[in-house]
Each structure stands twice: as structure tokens, then as C-alpha cells.
C-alpha positions as CSV (number, residue, x, y, z in Angstrom):
1,M,-1.1,100.1,111.7
2,G,1.3,97.3,112.0
3,A,4.3,99.6,111.7
4,L,3.0,101.8,114.4
5,A,2.6,98.8,116.7
6,V,6.2,98.0,116.1
7,L,7.3,101.5,116.9
8,A,5.5,101.3,120.2
9,L,7.7,98.3,121.1
10,V,10.8,100.0,119.7
11,G,10.2,102.9,122.0
12,R,10.3,100.6,125.0
13,M,13.4,98.8,123.7
14,V,15.1,102.2,123.4
15,M,14.3,103.1,127.0
16,L,15.6,99.7,128.2
17,F,18.7,100.3,126.1
18,A,19.4,103.5,128.0
19,L,19.9,101.3,131.1
20,L,22.9,99.6,129.6
21,M,24.7,103.0,129.5
22,L,24.6,103.0,133.3
23,L,27.6,100.6,133.4
24,P,30.0,102.8,131.5
25,L,28.6,105.9,133.3
26,A,29.5,104.3,136.6
27,F,33.1,103.8,135.4
28,A,33.2,107.3,134.1
29,V,32.1,108.6,137.6
30,I,34.6,106.4,139.4
31,Q,37.4,107.4,137.1
32,D,36.3,111.0,136.8
33,D,37.1,110.7,133.1
34,A,36.1,113.1,130.2
35,A,33.1,111.0,129.1
36,E,30.9,111.4,132.2
37,D,28.9,114.3,130.8
38,A,28.7,112.5,127.4
39,F,27.0,109.5,129.0
40,V,24.6,111.6,131.0
41,R,23.5,113.5,127.9
42,A,23.3,110.3,125.8
43,I,21.1,108.6,128.5
44,G,18.9,111.6,128.6
45,I,18.4,111.8,124.8
46,T,17.8,108.0,124.6
47,V,15.2,108.0,127.3
48,L,13.4,111.0,125.9
49,V,13.2,109.5,122.4
50,G,12.1,106.2,123.8
51,I,9.3,107.9,125.8
52,A,8.2,109.9,122.8
53,L,8.0,106.8,120.6
54,S,6.1,104.8,123.3
55,V,3.6,107.6,124.1
56,T,2.8,108.6,120.6
57,T,2.1,105.0,119.4
58,Q,0.7,103.6,122.6
59,K,-2.9,103.2,121.3
60,F,-1.6,101.0,118.4
61,K,-0.1,98.4,120.7
62,R,-1.1,94.8,119.8
63,E,0.3,91.3,119.7
64,L,2.9,91.1,116.9
65,Q,2.2,89.0,113.8
66,A,4.9,86.9,112.1
67,R,5.7,89.7,109.7
68,D,6.0,92.3,112.5
69,G,8.8,90.3,114.1
70,F,11.1,91.0,111.1
71,I,10.2,94.7,111.1
72,L,11.0,95.0,114.8
73,V,14.3,93.2,114.5
74,G,15.4,95.3,111.4
75,V,14.3,98.6,112.9
76,T,15.8,97.9,116.3
77,W,19.2,96.9,114.9
78,M,19.3,99.9,112.6
79,L,18.2,102.4,115.3
80,L,20.0,101.3,118.5
81,P,23.5,102.0,117.0
82,V,22.4,105.6,116.7
83,F,22.0,105.8,120.5
84,G,25.0,103.5,121.0
85,G,27.2,105.9,119.0
86,L,26.0,109.0,120.9
87,P,28.5,108.8,123.8
88,I,31.3,108.2,121.3
89,Y,30.3,111.2,119.2
90,L,29.9,113.4,122.3
91,A,33.1,112.3,124.1
92,V,35.7,111.8,121.4
93,E,36.8,114.9,119.5
94,A,36.8,114.9,115.7
95,T,34.4,111.9,115.6
96,T,31.8,112.4,113.0
97,P,28.2,111.0,113.3
98,T,29.0,108.6,110.5
99,N,32.0,107.2,112.3
100,A,30.2,107.0,115.6
101,Y,27.3,105.0,114.0
102,F,29.9,102.7,112.3
103,E,31.6,102.1,115.6
104,A,28.4,101.3,117.4
105,M,27.1,99.1,114.5
106,S,30.4,97.2,114.5
107,A,30.0,96.6,118.2
108,F,26.4,95.5,118.1
109,T,27.0,93.2,115.2
110,A,30.2,91.8,116.9
111,T,32.2,92.7,113.8
112,G,35.2,94.4,115.4
113,A,35.9,96.8,112.6
114,T,36.9,100.2,113.9
115,V,37.5,103.7,112.6
116,M,39.2,104.8,115.8
117,T,42.9,105.2,116.6
118,G,44.7,105.9,119.9
119,L,42.4,103.5,121.7
120,E,44.5,103.4,124.8
121,H,44.2,107.2,125.1
122,L,40.4,107.2,125.0
123,P,38.4,107.7,128.2
124,L,38.2,104.3,129.9
125,S,34.4,104.4,130.0
126,I,34.3,104.7,126.2
127,N,36.3,101.6,125.7
128,I,34.2,99.8,128.2
129,W,31.1,100.9,126.3
130,R,32.4,99.7,123.0
131,C,33.2,96.3,124.3
132,F,30.0,96.0,126.4
133,M,27.9,96.8,123.4
134,M,29.7,94.0,121.6
135,W,28.9,91.6,124.5
136,V,25.2,92.5,124.5
137,G,25.0,92.3,120.7
138,G,26.9,89.0,120.5
139,L,23.7,86.9,121.0
140,G,21.3,89.7,120.0
141,I,19.5,92.3,121.9
142,I,16.1,91.0,120.8
143,V,16.9,87.5,122.0
144,L,17.8,89.0,125.4
145,A,14.5,90.8,125.5
146,V,12.6,87.7,124.7
147,A,14.5,85.8,127.4
148,I,14.0,88.2,130.3
149,L,11.3,90.7,129.3
150,P,8.2,88.8,128.3
151,M,6.2,91.8,129.7
152,L,7.0,93.5,126.4
153,G,4.2,91.5,124.8
154,V,6.4,90.6,121.9
155,G,5.7,87.5,119.8
156,G,8.8,85.7,121.0
157,S,8.9,83.0,118.4
158,Q,8.8,85.4,115.5
159,L,11.6,87.5,116.9
160,F,13.8,84.5,117.8
161,K,13.4,83.1,114.2
162,A,14.1,86.5,112.7
163,E,17.3,87.0,114.6
164,S,18.7,83.5,115.2
165,A,21.5,82.2,113.0
166,G,21.4,79.1,110.9
167,P,19.0,77.2,108.5
168,M,17.1,75.2,111.1
169,K,15.7,77.8,113.5
170,D,12.7,75.8,114.6
171,Q,14.8,73.6,116.9
172,K,14.2,74.3,120.6
173,L,15.6,72.8,123.8
174,T,12.6,73.8,125.8
175,P,8.9,73.9,125.1
176,R,8.7,77.7,125.4
177,I,10.8,80.0,123.2
178,A,11.5,82.4,126.1
179,D,13.0,79.5,128.1
180,T,15.2,78.5,125.2
181,A,16.5,82.1,124.9
182,R,17.2,82.1,128.7
183,V,19.1,78.8,128.4
184,I,21.3,80.3,125.6
185,W,21.9,83.5,127.6
186,G,22.6,81.5,130.7
187,T,25.2,79.5,128.9
188,Y,26.7,82.7,127.4
189,F,26.9,84.3,130.9
190,V,28.7,81.3,132.4
191,L,31.1,81.2,129.5
192,S,31.7,84.9,130.0
193,I,32.5,84.6,133.7
194,A,35.0,81.8,133.0
195,C,36.7,83.8,130.3
196,F,36.9,86.9,132.5
197,L,38.6,85.0,135.3
198,A,40.9,83.2,132.9
199,Y,42.1,86.5,131.4
200,R,42.8,87.8,135.0
201,W,44.7,84.7,135.8
202,A,46.7,85.0,132.6
203,G,48.0,88.5,133.5
204,M,45.4,91.1,132.4
205,N,44.2,93.6,135.0
206,W,40.5,93.4,136.0
207,V,39.3,96.1,133.6
208,D,41.2,94.8,130.6
209,A,40.0,91.3,131.5
210,F,36.4,92.5,131.4
211,M,36.7,94.4,128.2
212,H,38.5,91.5,126.3
213,M,36.1,89.0,127.8
214,C,33.2,90.9,126.2
215,S,34.9,90.9,122.8
216,T,36.1,87.3,123.0
217,V,32.9,85.4,123.9
218,S,31.0,87.6,121.5
219,L,33.6,86.8,118.9
220,G,33.7,90.5,118.2
221,G,37.4,91.5,118.5
222,F,37.4,95.0,119.9
223,S,40.4,95.8,122.0
224,S,41.3,98.8,124.2
225,Y,44.7,99.0,122.5
226,D,45.7,99.8,118.9
227,A,48.1,96.8,119.0
228,S,45.3,94.5,120.1
229,F,46.9,91.4,121.7
230,G,50.3,92.6,120.5
231,H,50.2,95.0,123.5
232,W,50.9,92.1,125.9
233,N,52.9,89.8,123.6
234,S,52.0,87.0,126.0
235,A,51.6,83.4,124.9
236,R,49.5,82.7,128.1
237,I,47.0,85.5,127.3
238,E,46.8,84.4,123.7
239,G,46.2,80.8,124.8
240,V,43.2,81.9,126.9
241,A,41.9,83.9,124.0
242,M,42.2,80.9,121.6
243,V,40.4,78.5,124.0
244,F,37.5,80.8,124.5
245,M,37.2,81.7,120.9
246,L,37.0,78.0,120.0
247,L,34.5,77.4,122.8
248,S,32.3,80.4,121.6
249,G,32.5,79.2,118.0
250,I,30.1,76.3,118.5
251,N,26.4,76.2,119.1
252,L,25.8,77.3,122.7
253,M,22.7,75.1,123.0
254,L,25.0,72.1,122.7
255,Y,26.6,73.0,126.1
256,F,23.1,72.8,127.7
257,A,22.5,69.5,126.0
258,A,25.8,68.2,127.2
259,W,25.1,69.3,130.8
260,R,21.6,67.8,130.7
261,R,23.0,64.5,129.5
262,K,26.1,64.7,131.7
263,S,28.3,63.9,128.7
264,L,30.6,65.8,126.5
265,S,30.2,63.3,123.7
266,V,27.2,65.4,122.6
267,L,29.6,67.9,121.3
268,W,31.9,65.7,119.3
269,R,29.1,63.6,117.8
270,N,27.7,66.8,116.3
271,M,28.9,66.9,112.6
272,E,29.0,70.7,112.5
273,V,31.3,70.9,115.6
274,R,33.6,68.3,114.1
275,G,33.7,70.2,110.8
276,F,34.5,73.4,112.6
277,Y,37.4,72.1,114.7
278,L,38.8,69.9,111.9
279,S,38.8,72.8,109.4
280,V,40.5,75.1,111.9
281,A,43.1,72.5,112.8
282,A,43.8,71.6,109.1
283,T,44.2,75.3,108.2
284,I,46.6,75.9,111.1
285,A,48.8,73.0,110.0
286,L,48.7,74.2,106.3
287,I,49.6,77.8,107.0
288,T,52.2,76.9,109.6
289,G,54.0,74.7,107.0
290,Y,53.5,77.4,104.3
291,L,55.0,80.1,106.4
292,M,58.0,77.9,107.4
293,A,58.5,77.0,103.7
294,H,58.6,80.8,102.9
295,Q,60.9,81.4,106.0
296,S,58.5,83.9,107.4
297,Y,59.6,82.9,111.0
298,P,62.9,81.6,112.2
299,T,61.5,78.8,114.3
300,F,58.6,76.4,114.1
301,S,57.3,77.3,117.6
302,E,57.1,81.0,116.6
303,A,55.3,80.2,113.3
304,F,52.9,77.9,115.0
305,R,52.1,80.4,117.8
306,H,51.3,83.2,115.4
307,T,49.5,81.0,112.9
308,A,47.3,79.3,115.5
309,F,46.2,82.6,117.1
310,H,45.4,84.3,113.8
311,V,43.7,81.4,112.2
312,I,41.4,80.8,115.2
313,S,40.8,84.6,115.5
314,V,39.8,85.0,111.8
315,A,38.0,81.6,111.5
316,T,35.8,82.5,114.4
317,T,35.2,85.9,113.0
318,T,36.7,87.6,116.1
319,G,39.5,89.6,114.5
320,F,42.1,89.9,117.2
321,A,45.7,90.3,116.1
322,N,49.1,90.1,117.7
323,H,51.0,90.8,114.5
324,D,50.3,92.3,111.0
325,Y,49.5,89.1,109.2
326,A,48.8,91.1,106.1
327,Q,52.6,91.0,105.7
328,W,52.5,87.2,105.3
329,P,52.6,85.7,101.8
330,L,49.2,86.5,100.3
331,F,47.9,82.9,100.3
332,A,47.9,82.8,104.1
333,P,45.7,85.8,105.0
334,V,43.3,85.1,102.1
335,M,43.0,81.5,103.2
336,M,42.1,82.7,106.7
337,I,39.5,85.2,105.5
338,L,37.9,82.5,103.3
339,L,37.8,80.2,106.4
340,G,36.1,82.9,108.3
341,C,33.3,83.0,105.8
342,F,31.9,79.6,107.0
343,A,33.8,78.0,109.9
344,T,31.7,78.9,112.9
345,C,28.6,76.9,113.9
346,A,25.0,78.0,113.8
347,G,23.8,79.0,117.3
348,S,27.3,80.5,118.1
349,T,28.1,84.2,118.4
350,G,30.2,84.0,115.2
351,G,29.3,85.4,111.8
352,G,29.5,84.0,108.3
353,I,27.3,81.5,106.5
354,K,27.9,78.9,109.2
355,M,29.5,75.4,108.9
356,I,26.1,73.7,108.8
357,R,25.2,75.4,105.6
358,M,28.6,74.4,104.1
359,I,28.0,70.8,105.1
360,L,24.5,70.8,103.6
361,L,25.8,72.3,100.4
362,L,28.5,69.7,100.1
363,K,26.0,66.9,100.7
364,Q,23.6,68.4,98.1
365,S,26.5,68.6,95.6
366,S,27.3,64.9,96.3
367,R,23.6,64.1,95.9
368,E,23.4,65.7,92.5
369,M,26.5,63.9,91.3
370,V,24.9,60.6,92.2
371,R,21.8,61.6,90.4
372,I,23.8,62.3,87.2
373,V,24.8,58.6,87.2
374,H,21.6,57.2,88.7
375,P,18.7,59.5,87.8
376,N,16.0,57.5,89.5
377,V,17.8,56.8,92.8
378,V,16.2,58.0,96.1
379,N,19.1,59.8,97.8
380,P,18.0,62.3,100.4
381,V,20.5,64.6,102.2
382,I,21.2,63.0,105.6
383,L,22.5,64.9,108.6
384,G,22.8,63.4,112.0
385,G,20.9,60.3,111.0
386,Q,17.9,62.4,109.8
387,A,16.8,63.3,106.3
388,I,16.9,67.0,105.6
389,S,13.7,68.4,104.1
390,D,13.6,70.0,100.7
391,R,12.3,73.1,102.3
392,V,15.5,73.4,104.4
393,M,17.7,72.7,101.4
394,Q,15.9,75.3,99.3
395,S,16.4,77.8,102.1
396,V,20.1,77.1,102.2
397,I,20.5,77.4,98.4
398,A,18.5,80.6,98.4
399,F,20.7,82.0,101.2
400,M,23.9,81.2,99.3
401,M,22.6,82.8,96.1
402,V,21.7,86.0,98.0
403,Y,25.1,85.8,99.9
404,G,27.1,85.6,96.6
405,A,25.0,88.4,95.0
406,S,25.5,90.6,98.1
407,L,29.3,90.2,98.1
408,V,29.5,91.0,94.4
409,G,27.1,93.9,94.6
410,L,28.6,95.6,97.6
411,T,32.1,95.1,96.2
412,M,31.1,96.8,93.0
413,V,29.6,99.7,94.9
414,L,32.9,100.2,96.8
415,L,34.9,99.9,93.6
416,F,32.6,102.5,92.0
417,S,33.4,104.8,95.0
418,G,37.1,104.6,94.2
419,L,38.5,101.8,96.4
420,D,41.1,99.4,95.1
421,V,39.9,95.8,94.4
422,V,41.8,94.2,97.4
423,T,40.5,96.7,99.9
424,A,36.9,96.7,98.5
425,F,36.5,92.9,98.2
426,T,38.1,92.1,101.6
427,A,36.2,94.9,103.3
428,V,32.9,93.5,102.1
429,I,33.8,90.0,103.0
430,A,35.0,91.1,106.5
431,C,31.9,93.2,107.1
432,V,29.2,90.8,105.8
433,N,30.8,87.9,107.7
434,N,31.4,90.1,110.7
435,I,35.2,89.3,110.7
436,G,36.4,92.8,111.2
437,P,39.8,93.5,109.6
438,G,40.3,92.9,105.9
439,L,43.3,93.4,103.7
440,G,44.8,96.4,101.9
441,E,43.8,99.7,103.4
442,V,41.6,98.0,106.0
443,G,44.1,95.4,107.1
444,P,44.9,94.3,110.7
445,A,47.6,97.0,111.1
446,V,45.3,99.8,110.0
447,N,41.5,100.4,110.2
448,Y,38.4,101.6,108.4
449,G,39.1,105.3,109.3
450,V,40.6,105.7,105.8
451,L,37.2,105.3,104.1
452,T,35.0,108.1,103.0
453,D,31.6,108.7,104.6
454,F,29.8,106.9,101.7
455,Q,32.1,103.9,101.9
456,T,31.7,103.8,105.7
457,W,27.9,103.7,105.3
458,V,28.2,100.9,102.8
459,C,30.3,98.9,105.3
460,S,27.8,99.6,108.1
461,F,25.0,98.2,106.0
462,A,27.1,95.2,105.1
463,M,27.7,94.5,108.8
464,L,24.0,94.7,109.6
465,L,23.2,92.5,106.6
466,G,25.5,89.8,107.7
467,R,24.5,89.9,111.4
468,L,20.8,89.4,110.5
469,E,21.7,86.7,108.0
470,L,20.8,88.6,104.8
471,L,17.3,87.3,104.2
472,S,15.9,88.5,107.5
473,L,16.8,92.1,106.5
474,L,16.5,92.0,102.7
475,V,12.9,90.6,103.0
476,L,11.9,94.1,104.3
477,F,12.8,95.5,100.8
478,T,10.5,93.1,98.8
479,P,7.1,94.2,97.6
480,A,5.6,90.8,98.7
481,F,6.5,91.5,102.3
482,W,4.4,94.6,102.5
483,R,1.5,93.2,100.4
484,K,-1.6,92.5,102.5
């Protein structure tokens, strides 16, 4: 009965999702491009499926329980890329259902991995749809629904906790969870408008500014050009991208707190924000010096420009590129990818394990070292002047164990399928952490189109696993979850 109640809500979510396709459809009509018919058919199919799900399960509608929230999030995130990929499959020749699903999943999870080439030759509405899906998925479709659609009758708190990033999900800025979600999306919208106008000022046309705004503030990384930011080769445009990637990489709720207190000191006093910015700055300095020592660039300014852009892009899990950094000495790209595993803050649109977990793990390690010397000492983990509960620390440790096991397990699956070790390992890291490009056959100068269907499905699952922070999805596969 519980699963049927969830399907009733999924049906309504699917119908609402069809409304999002009206934006690219409008561009298709205005431009009279080849995708107009594809969007009309995709909208029709999506609406019909949504109605069918809603009507056939209507009598099972009830208030969601805590467990139902995880089911709804998992089912929604697995199902909506099916409909998101429909216009791509119908409009782009030689696109398989597997590749269309991968592209849509990459967009929704703000990963930025692509299987498509010749992006500048695609119908404009298809590129707009790819980037717009990324913008919507950046903070989560379910959180958006909780923020503006309380008439769905969804247990908002359960959904918010299931989909939110970070170990301390019970923190709220407002008494009601729907108001908290609205605050986050309001901040996201303001940041998006500022980024859009900044790109236009920097030299992009209006349409490119919109598309790249979508993939910048979502920290997704899709572009409408195969060369990504190399298409412009503009320091000003890259500068705008770096600023907004850095702004989007921190907890968006902190902006509301800073506005409410009329002070930006709220941001710098936050240990996670300081850790994020300092780790990015230190990595830029390290790799710039490393590339100069290896004479990868003739001048310091050129080395610094390319290093800063790519370190920020990969660290924030965005994945933009203006150069094939896979050609750098191996230490540099590997260092950037490892930074992308943890640099961004909880509550941001970035992927990875989040800086807060890394800080807590380091503090826990320090705590255990003290206990070795002084077994009876009372030495709690302190963060922001407050002691962190053992429950939170256990959650962080459990997450890290599952994270490590997931990376190893998925890498072994790709190795079993025939991929080389560099491509397999970096593809898994890039997908689970929602970074986008990896190294080897899936590096920044190529894409995931070289993978077999089986490998593509593995990477699609890895993206979903990372976006829902592993445990929120894997819990659905445990017997205890389904036990009454």
C-alpha cells in the first residue's frame, strides 16, 4: 500500500515535470528548429504517463511516512531522466535510449558528463533543455516541490532530509521545512540572475549566458560547445565562471543568514567555508608552481590562469574546461580530481562527500590519537563551538565506509567490463562525486560516448548514487527498510 501511495505522488510529479519542457519548446517554436516535434511528443507522453499513474493509484493516496520519503526521492530521481531524455532521443539522430537516459541523468544530478559530440550543431532547444534540467536538478526537484507545491500532500520534512546534502540535515533557518526550502531556492534564483547578467556583460550572447548560467550555479558543467569555455578563450568570461562557481560551492543557507544579520562575517566564521576556500587556494598555488617547474606554460600568468580555472572547476564538481588538462603531468589532474571528492560545502549544489565530513573525520582522527595517549580523557569533537554528537559522527563514518566500498565496487565492475584502470577508476570517481570528466578515455577532451551500454548504465547509477548521497539510495536495497 505504501508503494502505491508513493506512485500516486510520482504521477503528479511527472505531470508537473512536463511543464518544464514548455521552456525549450518555446525556443524550438521561435527558432523553428528540428526539435519542435520531439518536445511536443515528449510532453504528450509525459503527461499521459503521469495521468495514468495518478488515476490508477488515486485511492491509495495518504500522508507519507518517513520511509515513504526515501522511496519517493529514489523513484522520482530514477524515473524523471526517462522523460527528460525523451526529447534528446526523439530529436538527435543515432542517440540510443541508453545514451539519452545517461545525458538526462547527468543533467539532473548536475554531473556534466556527456555522451554527445557536435554540441554546437544540435538544435538550440536541445542544448537549452540539457542545461535547464541541470539548473532544476542542481538543488533537487523534490526540494523545489516541497518549497512551492505543498498541495502535493507530501511529508516535506522526510523528503528534505532524504535529498539534502551533508551530515547535519536537521538544521533549519525557518520553523517550517517548506519555508526553509523556499529560502534556499530564493537564494539560488538570485545567484542565477546575477550569474546570467555577469555572463552577458563578459561577452556571451543572451542564450549562451542563460545556458551557462544554468550549468554554473548548479555546478553541473554542461556547455553548448564541444570546446566548453575554450570556445571563447576569454579571461573575462572565465573570471565570471570562477567567481560564481566559488559562490555556488558554499552552503546557500549561509547567504540568507548573512543577509538576515547584515554581515558577511557569517561566511568567513564558518569553518567549512574557510576549509573550502583555503583548500582551493592552496591547490591553485601548488599546481601553478608544479606546472611552471615542468615548463608546461611559458609564462606564470598563463599557468596561473589555466590552473585557477580548472582547479576551481573540478574542485566545485562543475567540470568546465578551457584546455585539455589531461595533458598536464599526471600529478596535477589527479590532485584536482581528489580535491573534487570533498571540497564543496554541504548545502551547496556541489557533489562529493562535502568539506564538513572531511573536517569531522580529521577531528575524529585527532581525537583518537589523543585517546591513545590519554585513554580516560573527555575529548569530544568540537565544531563551531559545539560538541558534535556521537550519532552524527557514526553517520559520517558509516557514510565514508559506504563511499569507499562504492568506489571500489563500481571500479571493479567497470574493470570486469573491459575498461582500463585509469578510465574505470576516474570515471567512477567523476560520476559518484558528480564531477563530470575523468581521465583516460573519459577525459576533458573526449567524453563518455566511448563506453558500452553496460558501462554507461553503471555510470548512470554511479551519478544517481552520488547525487542522493549513497545511503539515501542504498537504504532502499536493504531488507530492514522493507520490514514492517
